[in-house]
C-alpha positions as CSV (number, residue, x, y, z in Angstrom):
1,M,0.2,0.1,-0.1
2,R,1.8,3.4,-1.4
3,K,0.2,6.6,-0.3
4,S,1.0,10.4,-2.2
5,F,1.9,11.6,1.1
6,D,0.8,10.7,4.8
7,Q,2.3,13.9,7.1
8,Q,-1.3,15.0,8.5
9,L,-1.4,11.2,9.9
10,T,1.7,11.7,11.7
11,L,2.3,13.2,14.9
12,G,5.5,15.4,16.0
13,V,6.6,16.2,12.1
14,T,7.6,19.4,11.1
15,P,5.1,20.4,8.3
16,I,6.3,20.6,4.9
17,S,5.1,24.4,4.7
18,Q,6.9,25.2,8.1
19,V,10.3,23.9,6.7
20,K,12.8,27.6,6.3
21,I,15.2,27.2,2.8
22,P,18.0,29.1,3.4
23,V,17.9,32.2,0.7
24,N,20.7,31.0,-0.9
25,P,21.3,30.9,-4.6
26,R,24.7,29.3,-4.7
27,D,23.4,26.5,-3.2
28,H,22.2,23.9,-5.2
29,M,20.0,21.9,-2.7
30,A,18.6,25.1,-1.5
31,N,17.4,26.0,-5.0
32,L,16.0,22.4,-5.8
33,L,14.3,22.1,-2.1
34,A,12.6,25.5,-2.5
35,A,11.2,24.6,-6.0
36,L,10.2,21.2,-4.4
37,Q,8.5,23.1,-1.6
38,Y,6.8,25.7,-3.8
39,I,5.2,23.1,-5.8
40,F,3.6,21.0,-2.5
41,V,2.2,23.8,-1.0
42,N,0.6,24.8,-4.1
43,P,-2.7,22.9,-4.2
44,K,-2.8,23.0,-8.1
45,W,0.5,22.1,-9.1
46,N,0.7,19.3,-6.3
47,Q,-2.5,17.7,-7.2
48,E,-1.1,17.3,-10.8
49,I,2.2,16.0,-10.1
50,F,0.1,13.5,-7.3
51,D,-2.3,12.6,-9.8
52,L,0.5,11.5,-12.5
53,L,2.6,9.6,-10.2
54,N,-0.5,7.9,-8.6
55,K,-1.8,7.2,-12.1
56,K,1.5,6.1,-13.2
57,I,3.1,4.3,-10.6
58,Q,0.1,3.1,-8.7
59,G,-2.1,2.3,-11.3
60,S,-4.7,-0.4,-10.4
61,K,-2.5,-2.0,-7.6
62,K,-4.6,-3.2,-4.6
63,K,-4.6,-0.3,-1.9
64,T,-3.4,-3.5,0.8
65,G,-0.2,-4.8,2.3
66,R,2.9,-2.8,4.1
67,P,3.0,1.0,3.9
68,G,5.7,1.3,1.4
69,M,7.7,4.8,0.6
70,S,4.9,7.9,-0.2
71,L,5.4,9.1,-3.9
72,W,6.4,12.3,-2.5
73,E,9.6,11.0,-0.9
74,I,10.4,8.9,-4.5
75,F,10.3,12.1,-6.6
76,V,12.0,14.1,-4.0
77,L,15.4,12.0,-3.4
78,A,14.9,10.8,-7.2
79,Q,15.7,14.7,-7.6
80,I,18.3,15.0,-5.1
81,R,20.4,12.9,-6.6
82,L,20.6,14.1,-9.9
83,C,20.6,17.7,-8.7
84,M,23.9,17.2,-6.6
85,N,25.0,15.0,-9.0
86,I,25.6,12.0,-6.4
87,G,25.3,8.0,-5.8
88,Y,22.9,5.8,-4.0
89,D,25.2,5.7,-1.1
90,E,25.4,9.2,-0.6
91,L,21.8,9.5,-1.0
92,H,21.4,7.0,1.1
93,N,23.3,9.3,3.6
94,L,21.7,12.5,3.2
95,S,18.1,10.4,3.2
96,N,18.7,9.7,7.0
97,Y,20.6,12.3,8.4
98,H,20.1,16.0,6.2
99,S,17.7,17.5,8.2
100,L,16.7,20.1,5.6
101,L,15.9,17.1,3.1
102,R,14.1,15.2,5.3
103,G,12.0,18.4,6.3
104,V,10.7,18.9,2.9
105,M,10.4,14.5,2.4
106,G,7.9,15.5,5.6
107,V,9.8,13.0,7.8
108,Q,11.6,15.6,9.9
109,K,10.7,15.0,13.4
110,S,10.0,18.0,15.6
111,D,11.5,16.7,18.4
112,F,14.8,14.9,19.3
113,S,13.8,11.5,18.1
114,E,15.2,9.5,15.2
115,G,12.0,9.6,12.9
116,K,11.8,7.7,9.6
117,Q,15.0,5.8,8.4
118,Y,15.6,4.5,5.3
119,S,17.5,1.7,3.6
120,Y,19.8,1.7,0.6
121,Q,17.4,-1.3,-1.3
122,N,14.5,0.6,-0.5
123,I,15.9,4.2,-2.3
124,Y,17.0,2.0,-4.8
125,D,14.2,-0.1,-5.8
126,N,11.7,2.9,-5.5
127,I,13.6,5.7,-7.6
128,G,13.3,2.6,-10.3
129,L,9.5,2.8,-10.3
130,L,10.1,6.4,-12.6
131,E,9.9,5.5,-16.0
132,D,10.3,8.0,-18.9
133,E,6.7,8.4,-20.0
134,L,6.0,9.7,-16.6
135,L,9.3,11.8,-16.5
136,Q,8.4,13.9,-19.7
137,E,4.8,14.4,-18.5
138,I,6.1,15.6,-14.8
139,N,8.7,17.8,-17.0
140,L,5.3,19.6,-18.5
141,I,4.0,20.4,-15.4
142,I,7.2,21.7,-14.1
143,V,7.8,24.0,-17.0
144,K,4.6,25.8,-16.4
145,V,5.4,25.9,-12.9
146,G,8.6,27.8,-14.0
147,H,6.5,30.2,-16.8
148,E,4.6,31.0,-13.4
149,V,7.6,31.7,-11.4
150,F,9.8,33.6,-14.2
151,K,6.7,35.1,-14.9
152,K,6.4,34.5,-18.6
153,K,3.8,37.2,-20.5
154,S,3.5,35.6,-23.8
155,A,2.6,32.1,-25.0
156,D,4.6,32.3,-27.8
157,M,8.1,30.3,-27.4
158,S,11.5,31.2,-28.8
159,L,13.0,27.7,-29.0
160,K,16.7,26.8,-29.0
161,V,17.8,22.9,-30.1
162,D,21.3,21.3,-29.4
163,S,23.1,17.9,-28.8
164,F,25.6,16.4,-26.7
165,V,27.1,13.2,-26.1
166,V,26.1,11.6,-22.0
167,E,28.8,9.3,-21.7
168,T,28.8,5.9,-20.0
169,K,31.1,4.2,-17.9
170,T,32.2,2.2,-20.8
171,K,35.8,1.0,-21.4
172,F,37.4,1.7,-24.9
173,P,36.7,-1.4,-26.8
174,T,39.1,-3.7,-28.5
175,D,37.8,-7.0,-29.8
176,Y,40.7,-9.0,-27.8
177,G,39.6,-7.4,-24.8
178,I,36.1,-8.0,-25.4
179,L,36.8,-11.7,-26.5
180,W,38.0,-11.8,-22.8
181,D,34.8,-10.3,-21.0
182,S,33.2,-12.8,-22.8
183,I,35.8,-15.6,-21.9
184,R,35.4,-14.1,-17.9
185,K,31.9,-14.0,-18.0
186,S,31.3,-17.1,-19.1
187,L,33.5,-18.8,-16.6
188,K,31.7,-16.5,-13.7
189,I,28.6,-18.1,-15.0
190,I,29.5,-21.7,-15.1
191,E,30.9,-21.1,-11.4
192,K,27.6,-20.1,-10.2
193,L,25.9,-23.1,-11.9
194,G,27.9,-25.3,-10.0
195,F,29.3,-27.8,-12.8
196,P,31.6,-30.8,-11.8
197,K,33.4,-30.9,-15.1
198,W,34.7,-26.9,-14.1
199,R,36.9,-27.7,-11.5
200,K,40.6,-26.0,-13.4
201,S,38.6,-22.5,-14.2
202,K,40.8,-20.6,-12.3
203,S,43.5,-22.0,-14.4
204,W,41.6,-21.2,-17.6
205,K,41.3,-17.0,-16.5
206,K,45.0,-17.4,-15.5
207,E,46.2,-18.4,-18.7
208,L,43.4,-16.9,-21.2
209,K,44.4,-13.3,-19.7
210,S,47.8,-13.6,-19.6
211,L,47.6,-14.4,-23.5
212,M,44.9,-11.7,-23.7
213,R,47.6,-8.9,-22.2
214,S,50.7,-10.2,-24.3
215,V,48.1,-9.6,-27.4
216,G,47.3,-5.9,-26.1
217,M,51.3,-5.2,-25.2
218,I,52.0,-5.9,-28.8
219,S,49.3,-4.3,-30.7
220,S,49.7,-1.0,-28.4
221,R,53.8,-0.3,-28.7
222,G,56.2,-0.7,-31.7
223,G,59.2,-2.8,-32.4
224,R,60.7,-5.0,-35.4
225,N,58.5,-7.8,-37.0
226,K,55.5,-6.6,-34.8
227,T,53.0,-8.0,-37.5
228,E,54.6,-11.3,-37.5
229,R,54.6,-11.3,-33.7
230,L,51.1,-9.9,-33.1
231,K,49.8,-12.6,-35.0
232,K,51.7,-15.2,-33.2
233,S,50.1,-14.2,-30.0
234,V,47.0,-14.0,-31.9
235,E,47.1,-17.5,-33.2
236,A,48.2,-18.6,-29.2
237,Y,45.3,-16.9,-27.9
238,L,42.6,-18.1,-30.2
239,K,43.8,-22.0,-30.2
240,K,43.7,-21.9,-26.3
241,T,39.9,-20.2,-26.5
242,L,38.6,-22.2,-29.4
243,K,39.3,-25.5,-26.7
244,L,37.3,-23.0,-24.3
245,K,34.4,-22.9,-26.3
246,L,34.3,-26.5,-27.2
247,K,34.1,-27.3,-23.5
248,I,30.9,-24.3,-22.8
249,E,29.3,-25.7,-25.9
250,E,29.5,-29.6,-24.5
251,S,27.9,-27.5,-21.1
252,L,25.3,-25.9,-22.6
253,K,23.8,-29.0,-24.4
254,L,23.7,-30.5,-20.7
255,L,23.0,-27.7,-18.8
256,S,20.0,-27.1,-21.7
257,A,18.9,-31.1,-21.0
258,K,18.9,-31.0,-17.8
259,T,17.3,-27.5,-16.7
260,E,14.7,-25.2,-17.7
261,S,15.6,-22.3,-19.1
262,S,16.8,-19.9,-16.1
263,K,18.6,-16.1,-16.5
264,L,22.1,-17.8,-15.6
265,L,22.0,-20.2,-18.7
266,K,20.7,-17.0,-20.9
267,S,23.4,-15.4,-19.9
268,L,25.4,-18.0,-20.9
269,E,24.0,-18.1,-23.9
270,Y,24.8,-14.5,-24.6
271,F,28.3,-14.1,-23.4
272,H,28.9,-17.3,-25.5
273,S,27.7,-16.0,-28.7
274,M,29.7,-13.1,-27.7
275,L,33.0,-15.2,-27.7
276,L,31.9,-16.7,-30.9
277,K,31.2,-13.5,-32.4
278,H,35.1,-11.6,-31.2
279,M,37.2,-15.1,-32.2
280,D,35.6,-14.6,-35.6
281,L,36.3,-10.6,-35.5
282,L,40.1,-10.9,-33.9
283,E,40.7,-14.1,-36.8
284,R,39.5,-11.6,-39.8
285,R,41.0,-8.3,-38.5
286,I,44.7,-9.8,-37.7
287,L,45.5,-13.1,-39.2
288,K,43.1,-12.6,-42.5
289,E,44.0,-8.5,-42.4
290,E,40.3,-7.8,-43.6
291,I,39.2,-4.3,-42.5
292,I,36.0,-4.8,-40.6
293,L,33.3,-2.8,-40.7
294,H,32.1,-0.2,-38.4
295,E,28.3,-2.0,-37.9
296,E,29.8,-5.1,-37.4
297,K,31.8,-3.9,-33.9
298,I,30.5,-3.8,-30.7
299,V,30.8,-1.2,-28.2
300,S,30.4,-3.1,-25.1
301,I,29.0,-6.5,-24.1
302,F,27.3,-4.9,-21.3
303,Q,25.6,-2.0,-22.8
304,P,25.0,-3.1,-26.0
305,F,23.2,0.0,-26.5
306,V,26.1,2.8,-26.4
307,E,27.7,4.1,-29.6
308,M,31.0,5.7,-30.3
309,I,30.6,9.3,-31.4
310,N,33.1,11.4,-33.3
311,K,33.8,14.4,-31.6
312,G,37.1,15.4,-34.3
313,K,39.8,13.3,-35.7
314,R,41.3,11.9,-31.9
315,N,38.3,12.8,-29.8
316,V,36.0,9.9,-29.2
317,E,33.1,9.6,-27.0
318,I,31.2,6.4,-25.6
319,G,27.7,6.7,-24.9
320,K,24.3,8.6,-26.4
321,K,23.8,11.9,-28.0
322,V,20.9,13.7,-26.7
323,S,19.4,16.6,-28.1
324,I,17.9,19.5,-25.7
325,T,14.7,21.7,-26.6
326,T,15.3,25.4,-24.5
327,E,12.9,28.5,-24.1
328,E,13.9,32.0,-23.4
329,N,13.9,31.5,-19.6
330,N,16.7,28.5,-20.3
331,L,13.9,25.9,-19.1
332,I,13.8,22.9,-20.8
333,L,10.8,22.1,-22.9
334,D,11.9,18.5,-24.4
335,W,14.8,15.6,-24.6
336,R,14.9,13.2,-27.0
337,I,17.9,10.4,-27.1
338,C,19.1,10.1,-30.3
339,K,19.3,6.5,-32.0
340,K,21.9,6.6,-34.3
341,E,20.5,9.7,-35.8
342,S,22.2,12.6,-36.7
343,D,21.1,16.3,-36.1
344,S,19.9,17.2,-39.1
345,E,17.5,14.1,-38.7
346,I,15.8,14.4,-35.7
347,I,15.3,18.4,-35.6
348,V,11.8,18.1,-37.9
349,P,10.1,14.9,-35.1
350,T,11.4,17.5,-32.1
351,I,9.7,20.4,-33.3
352,E,6.6,18.3,-35.0
353,K,6.0,17.3,-31.5
354,L,6.6,20.7,-29.8
355,K,4.2,22.7,-31.8
356,L,1.2,20.3,-30.2
357,R,1.9,21.5,-27.2
358,Y,2.9,24.7,-27.6
359,K,2.7,28.0,-29.9
360,L,6.3,28.3,-31.3
361,K,7.6,31.8,-32.8
362,R,11.2,31.0,-33.4
363,L,13.9,28.3,-33.4
364,S,17.5,28.6,-33.7
365,V,20.0,26.0,-34.1
366,D,23.8,25.5,-35.6
367,K,25.0,24.3,-38.6
368,G,24.7,20.5,-38.0
369,Y,20.8,20.8,-37.9
370,S,20.8,22.6,-41.3
371,S,19.4,20.9,-44.6
372,K,17.4,22.4,-47.6
373,S,14.4,20.1,-46.4
374,N,14.9,21.1,-43.2
375,K,14.5,24.1,-43.4
376,E,11.3,23.7,-45.7
377,K,9.5,21.7,-43.4
378,L,9.9,24.1,-40.6
379,S,9.5,26.9,-42.1
380,P,5.3,26.8,-41.8
381,Y,5.7,26.2,-37.7
382,L,7.3,29.0,-37.2
383,E,8.1,32.7,-37.4
384,E,11.4,32.9,-37.5
385,L,13.9,30.7,-38.3
386,I,17.7,31.1,-37.5
387,M,19.0,28.2,-39.2
388,P,22.6,28.9,-40.7
389,K,23.8,26.9,-43.6
390,K,26.8,24.6,-43.8
391,G,29.2,25.7,-46.8
392,K,29.1,28.5,-49.0
393,L,26.3,31.0,-48.9
394,N,24.9,32.5,-52.5
395,K,23.5,36.5,-52.5
396,K,20.2,35.6,-51.2
397,E,21.5,33.9,-48.0
398,K,24.5,35.6,-47.5
399,A,21.7,38.9,-47.3
400,E,19.5,36.2,-45.2
401,E,21.9,35.8,-43.0
402,S,23.0,39.3,-42.5
403,R,19.4,40.6,-41.7
404,A,19.8,42.1,-37.6
405,F,17.3,39.5,-36.2
406,F,19.4,36.7,-37.5
407,I,22.7,38.0,-36.3
408,K,21.2,38.7,-32.6
409,Y,19.2,35.1,-32.4
410,R,22.4,33.4,-33.8
411,K,24.8,34.9,-30.8
412,K,21.7,34.2,-28.5
413,H,21.7,30.7,-29.0
414,N,25.2,30.3,-27.9
415,A,23.2,30.3,-24.3
416,I,22.5,26.7,-24.9
417,E,26.1,25.9,-24.0
418,S,26.1,27.1,-20.3
419,N,22.8,25.3,-20.7
420,I,24.4,22.0,-21.2
421,N,27.0,22.8,-19.1
422,E,24.9,23.1,-16.0
423,L,23.2,20.0,-17.1
424,E,26.5,17.9,-17.0
425,H,26.7,19.4,-13.2
426,R,23.4,17.9,-12.8
427,G,24.3,14.7,-13.4
428,L,24.6,14.4,-17.1
429,D,28.7,14.3,-17.6
430,K,28.4,10.5,-17.5
431,C,25.7,8.0,-16.0
432,P,26.5,5.4,-13.5
433,D,23.4,3.4,-14.0
434,R,23.9,0.3,-16.5
435,T,21.1,-1.2,-18.8
436,E,19.0,1.2,-21.5
437,K,15.7,1.7,-19.5
438,N,18.2,2.5,-16.3
439,F,19.9,5.4,-18.9
440,V,16.6,6.7,-20.8
441,R,15.4,7.1,-17.3
442,Y,18.9,8.9,-15.4
443,V,18.8,11.6,-18.7
444,G,15.0,12.6,-17.9
445,L,15.1,12.8,-13.9
446,S,18.7,14.7,-14.6
447,C,16.6,17.2,-17.2
448,I,13.7,17.5,-14.8
449,A,15.9,18.3,-11.6
450,Y,18.2,21.1,-13.9
451,N,14.1,22.8,-14.5
452,L,13.8,22.5,-10.6
453,H,16.8,24.0,-9.8
454,K,16.3,27.0,-12.5
455,I,12.7,27.8,-11.2
456,G,14.2,27.3,-7.2
457,Q,17.3,30.1,-8.4
458,K,14.9,31.9,-9.5
459,M,12.8,32.0,-6.2
460,L,15.7,32.5,-4.0
461,K,16.9,35.5,-6.1
462,N,13.4,37.2,-6.2
463,I,13.3,36.6,-2.5
464,L,16.8,38.2,-2.3
465,K,15.8,41.5,-4.2
466,R,12.4,42.3,-2.3
467,R,14.6,42.5,1.2
468,K,17.2,44.7,-0.3
469,K,14.2,46.9,-1.6
470,M,12.7,46.8,2.0
471,L,16.2,47.6,3.4
472,K,16.9,50.3,0.7
473,P,16.4,53.6,2.9
474,K,13.6,55.4,1.5
475,Q,14.2,58.8,-0.2
476,S,12.9,61.7,1.6
477,A,10.7,64.3,-0.2
């Protein structure tokens, strides 16, 4: 049984509306908590947020059983993790001992008793309930809150779109390295399954790791007859791996016959398939001297969804490209995780999605989004389109890009770079979460945490301005 929030039923707890947030716009947690408190205290936004959380998390579940973490606690903890760019261990510590955070969560005791305590696993499991579809809908409400705080006068939207790479914790891929990963994971699963004919699994690991390191050392260094030495080393590595492959296949046949399909068996089959694939790639690349197409390569067997993205001749990032759309108050209206798509391919679907929600007036992008077809498709939706052309300009294009408004908003577009930089401080520098589903959630939570931080910062700045105005001495008549 999970409730939206049950503070009114608990005696001796400080009400959320009475929690005093320090007025310091440079304090990231204070900014976030000020925005969260504003949403909770305002009945309109409170109702909209809780209706969404109830619908998506509770759904048709029975209202019986043990009381779980309230929806408000889940939402606050998820935003704190991304706003402060911290891991679950530090979040666990803050949830139990940070009085200001516990106050906004509604669990801070007004006396000297300990109050509600959270376990690490409880926090981890509950944050996992928030999904991308829910986060997209919550963000629409957060943007409305932002427009109320920023006192946006016009319904017209002036958009900026840009993309950047969110990296993952993935080591640089090599075929011999990924082959070794497939070997060690296969052996680890076989050990867990407790198969009797694998008493020498440690010996297999030691020998194959030594052969893999030998290949890596020759490959990364120079010296005489490097090609011949590398081929000999790879031959020895593949010869030993082939023996292991045959032994794994024997075990797989026996296991499939004896036991039903299980997670461990499926994992073993997956890592065995990766072992076969990278044996083939290594043989073709080194021994047969073939050029391996990029489509055949796998960046990571643990995170197959990640990509290698070139950012220049030598700068390669491993992760996923994320496109963000901001408006004039620098709030993020929308985010999109690109699936091997270029900037020019994503801009039209992004604007078509946003035109259903907002009244669009202006759009600015950089040259990466530019194409003749994009310009033709986007022009009917917008009053002004700032899309610099790639390459050489003709007279008409030169005149168009020399106009005052074009130059003005092309310069203003650069503000999105600072928004991206701040997003990276809200957790999107590198995603520590595994699996594609967790990656997508991480990106969504980061964008919402960024918006809440912006809203809270504006609120605290407004409070400071009012205080200064009140302290300012009145001029005598």
